[in-house]
C-alpha positions, 0 to 999 in steps of 0.5 A, spaced: 150 640 212 157 641 212 161 635 211 168 635 215 174 633 211 178 628 215 184 626 210 190 624 214 194 631 212 189 635 214 188 631 221 195 631 223 199 637 219 205 637 223 206 630 221 206 632 213 213 630 212 213 623 216 206 621 212 210 622 205 216 619 207 212 613 210 208 612 205 214 611 200 218 607 205 213 603 209 208 598 205 204 597 212 203 604 213 201 605 205 196 600 206 193 603 212 193 610 209 190 607 203 184 604 207 184 610 212 182 614 206 177 609 203 173 609 209 174 616 210 170 617 203 165 612 205 163 616 211 163 623 207 158 619 202 154 617 208 154 624 211 152 627 205 147 622 204 149 620 197 150 613 200 144 613 205 145 608 210 143 606 217 146 610 223 149 604 226 153 603 219 155 610 219 158 609 226 161 603 225 165 606 219 167 612 223 169 607 229 174 603 223 176 610 221 178 612 228 182 605 229 186 606 223 188 613 225 190 611 231 194 606 228 197 611 223 198 616 228 202 611 233 207 609 227 208 616 225 210 618 233 215 612 232 218 614 226 219 621 229 223 618 235 
């Protein structure tokens, strides 16, 4: 099974510059960014079955990742205006 990587720059390449800037200048963005990447690593371990868990647990982590990504995306859009 191929594991798809969901790092934020890969997911939103058009925001590469804003991601870097916000990580340096906005502590809330930086905290959410770090949390997003921790959850992403957890999901990737679950998907590769390095860390076997129930389907429900994996889906909950994926939902959390999506919620974080939505928050980060909203902050990126606001920063671009």
